[in-house]
C-alpha atoms as one frame of an Amber mdcrd trajectory, in Angstrom:
protein
  -5.569  15.544  -4.326  -6.340  12.617  -5.993  -3.880   9.683  -6.079  -1.338
   9.753  -8.817  -2.507   6.133 -10.060  -5.690   7.341 -10.458  -5.862   6.201
 -14.171  -4.763   2.717 -13.422  -6.189  -0.274 -14.216  -6.837  -2.713 -10.944
  -5.772  -5.884 -11.146  -9.139  -8.184 -10.994  -7.089 -11.067  -9.523  -8.652
 -11.931  -5.874  -6.252 -10.076  -3.033  -4.997  -9.931  -0.497  -3.559  -6.655
  -1.784  -1.049  -4.288  -0.308   0.063  -0.924  -0.031   3.540  -1.788  -0.336
   7.005   0.837   0.091  10.416   0.275  -0.888  13.675   2.002  -1.044  14.568
   3.495  -4.360  16.146   0.988  -6.734  16.002  -1.676  -3.347  14.677  -5.296
  -3.796  12.842  -5.190  -0.073   9.804  -3.983   0.393   6.969  -3.510   2.964
   3.677  -4.192   3.406   2.445  -1.020   4.743  -1.552  -1.647   4.834  -3.504
  -3.613   4.179  -4.485  -6.871   3.640  -7.586  -5.349   1.204  -9.738  -8.062
  -0.656  -9.418  -5.920  -4.028  -7.016  -4.048  -5.639  -9.093  -0.868  -6.754
  -8.699  -0.566  -2.892  -5.059  -1.477  -2.243  -4.666   1.484  -5.178  -7.180
   4.255  -3.527  -4.981   4.715  -0.589  -1.539   4.302  -1.878  -1.261   8.234
  -1.783  -2.922   8.973   2.672  -0.815   6.242   3.468   2.492   7.823   1.284
   1.500  10.888   3.118   0.755   9.631   6.998   4.340   7.824   6.651   5.889
  10.753   5.432   4.350  12.727   8.647   6.141  10.460  11.158   8.929   9.697
   9.042  10.563  12.447   6.560  12.630   9.844   5.217   9.406   8.225   3.508
   9.074  10.569   1.089  12.020   9.402  -0.830  10.958   5.669  -0.401   9.083
   4.220  -3.636   4.910   3.464  -3.068   3.182   0.864  -5.435   1.032  -1.890
  -4.456   1.484  -5.550  -4.626  -0.587  -9.046  -3.953  -0.154 -11.883  -2.021
  -0.246 -15.448  -1.890  -3.697 -16.395  -0.982  -4.207 -16.857   2.704  -1.465
 -13.899   3.557  -2.504 -12.102   6.940  -0.224  -9.917   7.572  -1.155  -6.709
   8.969   0.088  -3.570   7.092   2.990  -1.601   9.374   0.638   1.234   9.641
  -2.440  -0.363  10.001  -3.558   1.456  12.968  -3.123   4.308  11.495  -6.430
   4.014   9.479  -9.518   2.127   9.931  -8.346  -1.481   7.676 -11.210  -3.129
   6.373 -10.418  -6.591   4.649
């Protein structure tokens, strides 16, 4: 199944980019996977990251999923990186 954001044009600015999750309507968010050097790579793994999170905790289904670019030099590991081979 294709990501629901497949038609989204990737940001062309250099990364680091992450797959993110936040509670609906919330202001806090979590870096779930990354960092990735390009936005297209992060966009391409949103659905599989969300699916893994839902498999681990059904409450993840109710979160808002997307991507974010962090300040240059960010090396924080995504919370679900250990479930995937992450290439940064």
